[in-house]
C-alpha positions as CSV (number, residue, x, y, z in Angstrom):
1,X,-18.1,-20.6,32.0
2,X,-15.1,-22.1,30.3
3,X,-14.2,-25.5,31.4
4,X,-11.1,-27.0,33.3
5,X,-9.3,-29.9,32.4
6,X,-6.5,-31.5,34.6
7,X,-3.7,-33.4,33.0
8,X,-1.1,-35.4,34.7
9,X,0.2,-37.8,32.1
10,X,1.7,-37.4,28.8
11,X,-1.6,-38.2,27.0
12,X,-2.7,-37.4,23.3
13,X,-3.6,-33.9,24.3
14,X,-0.2,-33.2,25.7
15,X,1.6,-34.8,23.0
16,X,-0.1,-32.5,20.4
17,X,0.7,-29.4,22.2
18,X,4.3,-30.6,22.5
19,X,4.5,-31.1,18.8
20,X,3.4,-27.5,18.5
21,X,6.9,-26.6,19.6
22,X,8.9,-28.7,17.1
23,X,6.8,-29.9,14.3
24,X,5.7,-27.3,11.6
25,X,3.7,-29.6,9.7
26,X,1.4,-30.2,13.1
27,X,1.3,-26.4,13.5
28,X,0.0,-26.1,9.8
29,X,-2.5,-29.0,9.9
30,X,-3.8,-27.8,13.3
31,X,-3.7,-24.3,12.6
32,X,-2.5,-23.2,16.0
33,X,0.7,-22.7,18.0
34,X,2.0,-22.2,21.5
35,X,2.7,-18.8,23.2
36,X,4.3,-18.1,26.4
37,X,5.2,-14.8,28.2
38,X,3.3,-12.0,29.9
39,X,3.8,-9.4,26.9
40,X,2.9,-11.9,24.0
41,X,0.0,-13.2,25.4
42,X,-1.3,-9.8,26.5
43,X,-0.6,-8.7,23.2
44,X,-2.2,-11.6,21.4
45,X,-5.6,-11.0,23.5
46,X,-5.5,-6.9,23.0
47,X,-5.3,-7.6,19.1
48,X,-7.9,-10.1,19.0
49,X,-6.2,-13.3,18.5
50,X,-8.3,-16.5,18.9
51,X,-7.0,-18.4,22.0
52,X,-8.0,-21.7,22.2
53,X,-6.6,-22.8,25.3
54,X,-4.8,-21.6,28.6
55,X,-2.3,-24.1,30.2
56,X,-1.1,-23.3,33.7
57,X,0.8,-25.6,36.5
58,X,-1.5,-27.4,38.7
59,X,-1.2,-26.8,42.5
60,X,0.9,-23.7,42.1
61,X,0.3,-20.1,43.3
62,X,-0.4,-17.9,40.4
63,X,0.0,-14.4,39.8
64,X,-2.9,-11.8,39.5
65,X,-2.4,-11.5,35.8
66,X,-2.3,-15.1,35.4
67,X,-5.6,-15.7,37.5
68,X,-7.5,-12.6,35.8
69,X,-6.8,-14.2,32.4
70,X,-8.2,-17.6,33.5
71,X,-11.3,-15.9,35.0
72,X,-12.2,-13.7,32.0
73,X,-10.9,-15.4,28.9
74,X,-13.4,-17.9,27.2
75,X,-10.9,-20.6,26.5
76,X,-10.4,-24.1,27.6
77,X,-8.3,-23.9,30.9
78,X,-5.9,-26.8,31.5
79,X,-4.2,-27.6,35.0
80,X,-1.1,-29.4,33.8
81,X,1.2,-31.3,36.3
82,X,4.2,-28.9,37.0
83,X,6.9,-31.2,35.3
84,X,4.7,-31.4,32.3
85,X,4.4,-27.6,32.1
86,X,8.0,-27.4,32.2
87,X,8.7,-29.5,29.4
88,X,6.3,-27.2,27.2
89,X,8.3,-24.1,28.4
90,X,11.4,-25.4,26.8
91,X,13.8,-23.7,29.3
92,X,15.3,-25.8,31.8
93,X,15.9,-22.8,34.5
94,X,12.2,-22.1,35.1
95,X,8.8,-23.0,34.2
96,X,6.3,-20.8,32.6
97,X,3.4,-19.4,34.7
98,X,1.0,-19.7,31.6
99,X,0.8,-21.0,28.1
100,X,-1.6,-20.0,25.4
101,X,-2.7,-22.2,22.6
102,X,-3.3,-19.5,19.8
103,X,-5.1,-20.0,16.4
104,X,-3.2,-18.8,13.2
105,X,-4.9,-16.4,11.2
106,X,-5.6,-16.7,7.4
107,X,-2.8,-16.3,5.3
108,X,-4.6,-13.6,3.2
109,X,-2.9,-10.3,1.8
110,X,-6.2,-8.8,2.5
111,X,-5.2,-8.5,6.1
112,X,-2.5,-5.7,5.1
113,X,-3.6,-2.4,5.4
114,X,-3.6,-0.6,2.1
115,X,-3.4,3.3,1.6
116,X,-1.3,6.2,1.0
117,X,1.2,5.7,3.8
118,X,1.2,1.9,3.6
119,X,4.8,0.4,4.1
120,X,4.9,-3.2,3.6
121,X,8.0,-5.3,4.3
122,X,8.6,-8.4,2.1
123,X,10.9,-11.0,3.4
124,X,12.1,-13.4,0.5
125,X,12.7,-17.1,1.5
126,X,14.2,-16.3,5.2
127,X,15.7,-19.5,6.5
128,X,16.0,-18.4,10.4
129,X,13.0,-18.1,12.6
130,X,14.9,-15.7,14.6
131,X,15.4,-13.3,11.7
132,X,11.8,-13.4,11.0
133,X,10.7,-12.5,14.6
134,X,13.3,-9.7,14.7
135,X,12.3,-8.1,11.5
136,X,8.5,-8.3,12.6
137,X,9.7,-6.6,15.9
138,X,11.3,-3.8,13.6
139,X,8.4,-3.4,11.3
140,X,6.3,-2.9,14.3
141,X,8.5,-0.5,15.9
142,X,9.1,1.7,12.5
143,X,5.4,1.9,11.8
144,X,5.0,-0.9,8.8
145,X,1.7,-1.9,7.8
146,X,2.6,-5.4,7.6
147,X,5.1,-8.2,6.8
148,X,4.8,-10.6,4.2
149,X,7.3,-13.7,3.8
150,X,7.6,-15.4,0.3
151,X,8.7,-18.6,-1.0
152,X,10.2,-21.5,0.9
153,X,10.9,-20.1,4.2
154,X,10.9,-20.6,7.9
155,X,7.7,-20.5,9.8
156,X,6.7,-17.3,11.8
157,X,4.9,-19.2,14.2
158,X,8.0,-21.2,15.2
159,X,8.6,-20.6,19.1
160,X,12.0,-18.9,18.1
161,X,10.2,-16.5,15.9
162,X,7.5,-15.8,18.5
163,X,10.3,-14.9,21.1
164,X,12.3,-12.8,18.6
165,X,9.2,-10.9,17.8
166,X,8.7,-10.0,21.6
167,X,5.0,-10.1,20.8
168,X,5.0,-7.9,17.7
169,X,3.7,-10.9,15.7
170,X,0.5,-10.1,17.2
171,X,0.4,-6.6,16.4
172,X,1.6,-6.5,12.9
173,X,-0.4,-8.6,9.9
174,X,2.2,-11.3,8.9
175,X,1.2,-13.2,5.8
176,X,2.9,-16.1,4.0
177,X,2.9,-16.5,0.2
178,X,4.0,-19.1,-1.8
179,X,6.0,-16.8,-4.2
180,X,6.5,-13.3,-5.6
181,X,4.0,-13.7,-8.0
182,X,0.9,-13.5,-5.8
183,X,2.4,-10.3,-4.0
184,X,2.6,-8.7,-7.6
185,X,-0.8,-9.7,-8.2
186,X,-2.0,-8.1,-5.0
187,X,0.1,-5.0,-5.9
188,X,-1.4,-4.8,-9.4
189,X,-5.0,-4.9,-7.9
190,X,-4.1,-2.1,-5.3
191,X,-2.9,-0.1,-8.2
192,X,-6.2,-0.7,-10.3
193,X,-8.0,0.5,-7.2
194,X,-6.4,3.9,-7.6
195,X,-3.1,3.7,-5.3
196,X,-0.9,3.8,-8.6
197,X,2.0,5.4,-6.9
198,X,2.8,1.9,-4.9
199,X,6.6,1.4,-5.4
200,X,8.4,-1.9,-5.0
201,X,12.0,-1.2,-3.7
202,X,14.6,-3.8,-3.5
203,X,17.6,-4.0,-1.1
204,X,20.9,-5.3,-2.1
205,X,24.7,-4.3,-1.3
206,X,25.0,-3.6,-5.0
207,X,21.9,-1.5,-5.3
208,X,21.9,1.7,-7.4
209,X,21.6,4.4,-4.8
210,X,22.2,4.5,-0.9
211,X,18.6,4.1,0.8
212,X,18.9,7.5,2.3
213,X,19.1,9.0,-1.4
214,X,15.7,7.3,-2.3
215,X,12.3,8.7,-1.3
216,X,10.5,6.0,0.8
217,X,7.6,8.5,1.9
218,X,4.9,7.1,-0.7
219,X,3.2,3.6,-0.3
220,X,6.2,1.3,-0.5
221,X,7.0,-2.6,-0.6
222,X,10.5,-3.0,1.0
223,X,12.0,-6.3,-0.2
224,X,14.6,-8.2,2.0
225,X,16.4,-11.0,0.7
226,X,17.5,-14.5,1.9
227,X,20.2,-14.4,4.5
228,X,22.6,-16.3,1.9
229,X,21.5,-15.5,-1.5
230,X,19.8,-12.4,-1.4
231,X,16.4,-11.4,-3.4
232,X,15.2,-14.1,-6.0
233,X,15.8,-13.1,-9.6
234,X,11.9,-12.8,-9.9
235,X,11.9,-10.2,-7.1
236,X,15.0,-8.2,-8.5
237,X,13.2,-8.1,-11.9
238,X,10.0,-6.7,-10.3
239,X,11.8,-4.2,-8.2
240,X,11.3,-0.4,-9.3
241,X,14.7,0.3,-7.8
242,X,17.5,-1.4,-5.9
243,X,19.0,0.5,-2.9
244,X,21.9,-0.2,-0.9
245,X,22.9,0.2,2.9
246,X,26.5,1.7,2.9
247,X,28.6,-0.2,5.2
248,X,32.3,0.3,6.2
249,X,34.9,-2.2,8.3
250,X,35.6,-5.6,7.8
251,X,32.0,-6.7,7.6
252,X,31.1,-7.9,3.9
253,X,27.3,-7.5,4.6
254,X,24.7,-7.0,7.1
255,X,22.6,-9.8,8.5
256,X,19.3,-10.0,6.8
257,X,17.1,-8.6,9.9
258,X,19.5,-6.1,10.3
259,X,19.3,-4.7,6.9
260,X,15.8,-4.7,7.0
261,X,15.7,-2.9,10.4
262,X,18.0,-0.1,8.8
263,X,15.8,0.5,5.6
264,X,12.8,0.5,7.9
265,X,14.4,3.1,10.1
266,X,15.3,5.1,6.9
267,X,11.6,5.0,5.8
268,X,10.4,6.1,9.1
269,X,12.9,8.9,9.4
270,X,11.7,10.4,6.2
271,X,8.2,10.0,7.0
272,X,8.5,11.7,10.2
273,X,10.6,14.6,8.3
274,X,7.6,15.0,5.9
275,X,4.8,15.4,8.5
276,X,6.8,17.9,10.7
């Protein structure tokens, strides 16, 4: 039976959970993060993520969904004073009914499925957590195998990234690596094991061809660059081909997550046409 704690003051445990909202180093050191919302928490459980604690407001009527989770999930249960729960929720207008303290999985490229239909999105040095979450959501929607975040980047476990992903963070493997070199070593190993046709496709407004004109039906790494500077020189050099998204109007370029979404849709469209 999971133990239940009751917390009414801003004690050390509360301060630790509060730090998970704003302090990336604390999240990394503790290997955990906070999740709120019915869909994200449900998806985390459905996909087997480790839930370490469930926090709920003390002395309040809870929904059937919330009571069911508290009854069946083997995690520490914490009844928080309602005002403390609202602080952790980060929203002034309403307090969350349930918060989950979830463990971060290992940042290993082995978590990304490999095969003839693999479609991996690589986001190079993204600076905005919301863009990371949005691209993860798009990767999930268009059937990507995983998302790899390279270089000095924003944190996919930032609350803004989690909210923007609407729970897709838990459905698609998301891996952080220090640079493009680790990914290229992984691709080389995949090719050595027999998947020689893996292609690395960069996206850039000055790409050689429109994205719709390049074959994305085979195993592909799709590269999306930093919001301001685009792809690093290392990634540009490593790309087998650079593709562009044609745009009109006054816009000079697309938001990075939007560009990645367009390229993912095109890959999905081509693959659907191939299988029909």
